[in-house]
C-alpha positions in Angstrom: 11.5 -19.4 -2.2 13.4 -16.3 -3.6 13.5 -14.8 -7.0 16.4 -15.5 -9.2 19.2 -12.9 -9.2 18.5 -11.9 -12.9 15.0 -10.7 -11.9 16.3 -8.4 -9.1 16.9 -4.7 -9.9 16.9 -1.5 -7.8 14.0 1.0 -7.5 14.9 4.2 -9.3 13.5 6.4 -6.5 14.5 4.7 -3.2 17.2 2.2 -4.4 15.5 -0.8 -2.7 15.8 -4.2 -4.3 12.7 -5.0 -6.3 11.5 -7.4 -9.0 9.1 -6.7 -11.9 6.3 -9.2 -12.3 3.3 -9.5 -14.7 -0.1 -9.6 -13.1 -2.1 -12.7 -13.9 -5.3 -10.6 -14.1 -4.3 -8.3 -17.0 -0.7 -8.8 -17.8 0.5 -5.4 -16.5 3.9 -5.0 -14.9 4.0 -4.5 -11.2 7.0 -3.8 -8.9 7.3 -6.1 -5.9 9.8 -6.3 -3.1 12.6 -8.8 -3.8 12.6 -10.2 -0.3 9.7 -12.6 0.5 7.4 -11.2 3.1 4.9 -13.2 5.3 2.7 -10.1 5.6 2.5 -9.6 1.8 -0.7 -9.8 0.0 0.7 -11.1 -3.3 1.7 -14.6 -4.4 4.6 -14.7 -6.9 5.6 -17.6 -9.1 8.2 -18.1 -11.9 6.6 -19.1 -15.1 7.9 -21.7 -17.6 8.9 -18.7 -19.9 11.3 -17.5 -17.1 9.1 -14.4 -16.2 7.7 -13.7 -12.8 3.9 -13.7 -12.4 2.0 -12.2 -9.5 -1.6 -12.6 -8.2 -3.4 -11.2 -5.3 -4.1 -13.2 -2.2 -7.8 -13.0 -1.4 -10.1 -14.2 1.4 -11.1 -17.3 -0.7 -7.4 -18.1 -1.5 -5.4 -16.6 1.4 -2.3 -18.9 1.1 0.2 -19.2 -1.6 0.1 -22.4 -3.8 3.0 -24.8 -3.9 5.9 -23.1 -5.8 4.7 -19.6 -5.0 6.0 -17.2 -2.4 4.4 -14.2 -0.6 5.6 -10.7 -1.4 4.7 -7.1 -0.8 3.9 -4.7 -3.6 6.7 -2.1 -3.7 4.3 0.8 -3.9 3.3 0.0 -0.3 6.9 0.0 1.0 8.7 2.6 -1.2 10.3 5.2 1.1 10.7 7.9 -1.6 8.1 10.6 -1.7 5.6 10.3 -4.6 6.6 12.1 -7.8 5.3 15.7 -8.2 3.6 16.9 -11.3 5.8 19.5 -13.0 4.4 22.9 -13.7 4.9 22.4 -17.4 2.3 19.6 -17.5 -1.2 20.8 -18.2 -4.2 19.3 -16.6 -6.7 18.0 -19.0 -10.1 19.6 -18.8 -11.8 16.8 -20.6 -12.8 18.9 -23.6 -10.8 19.2 -26.7 -11.0 22.5 -28.6 -11.7 22.4 -32.3 -8.9 23.8 -34.5 -10.8 27.0 -35.1 -11.3 27.5 -31.3 -7.6 27.2 -30.3 -6.5 30.4 -28.5 -3.1 31.7 -29.4 
């Protein structure tokens, strides 16, 4: 099974075809490769609301259920180098200074 064409978009960094799916564990968005992959560790299904949902394949449930297809997370296959932190971003030290302690 393949995702519908309205779900497919391109990765902004490597321009590969991807789909965005919601994780069943916590509802966060996760990019997945648009092409089904037998080596993938994700099971993707289309919900009744028209959205894609993804769950991890585990040792207890290693096979996709009927109506699901296997996919690879795009983070594992993206060919673009990871984004660099800009020099303007400060690293957080974990301690916030009180207003009277702020150095100018």
